[in-house]
C-alpha positions in Angstrom: -0.9 -5.9 8.8 -4.2 -6.5 7.1 -4.6 -6.3 3.4 -5.9 -2.9 2.3 -9.0 -2.7 0.1 -12.1 -0.7 0.3 -14.0 -3.7 1.6 -11.3 -4.4 4.3 -11.4 -0.8 5.4 -15.1 -1.0 5.8 -14.9 -4.4 7.6 -12.5 -3.0 10.2 -14.8 -0.1 10.9 -13.3 2.9 9.1 -16.0 5.5 8.6 -17.7 5.4 5.2 -16.8 9.0 4.7 -13.1 8.3 5.1 -12.7 5.1 3.2 -12.3 6.8 -0.2 -9.6 9.2 1.1 -7.7 6.5 2.9 -7.7 4.2 -0.1 -6.6 7.0 -2.4 -3.7 7.9 -0.1 -2.6 4.3 0.0 -2.9 4.1 -3.8 -0.7 7.2 -4.2 2.0 5.6 -2.0 1.8 2.4 -4.1 2.0 4.3 -7.4 4.9 6.5 -6.1 6.8 3.4 -5.0 6.1 1.5 -8.3 7.5 4.4 -10.3 10.8 4.5 -8.3 14.0 3.0 -9.5 15.6 0.0 -7.6 17.9 2.3 -5.6 15.1 4.5 -4.3 12.9 1.5 -3.5 15.7 0.0 -1.4 16.0 3.3 0.5 12.2 3.2 1.2 12.4 -0.4 2.3 15.3 0.3 4.6 14.5 3.7 6.0 10.6 3.7 5.9 9.5 0.1 6.4 6.0 1.3 7.4 5.5 2.9 3.9 6.6 -0.3 2.3 4.2 -2.3 4.5 1.3 -0.1 3.2 2.5 -0.6 -0.4 2.5 -4.3 0.1 -0.8 -4.4 2.0 -2.5 -2.5 -0.9 -0.9 -4.8 -3.4 -2.2 -7.9 -1.6 -5.7 -6.3 -1.3 -6.1 -5.7 -5.1 -5.5 -8.5 -7.6 -4.4 -6.0 -10.2 -1.6 -4.5 -8.1 1.9 -5.7 -7.4 2.7 -6.5 -3.7 6.4 -6.3 -4.4 7.0 -9.5 -2.3 9.9 -10.4 -4.6 11.8 -7.3 -3.2 12.1 -8.7 0.3 
């Protein structure tokens, strides 16, 4: 999966009018995951690996966010 950033979304061809909404949605997933306890994070990683992949991709795409690589 590509890293997620506004620049990357633009580079791959996402419409300018959708980039903000897509980035915001990914950011909300990342924030929700970051606020979870370890038990709930483990559930998301096990049962919803696609969500965790988005969380990681956003974390890699922004130097200020955690990619949670240490949780693999």
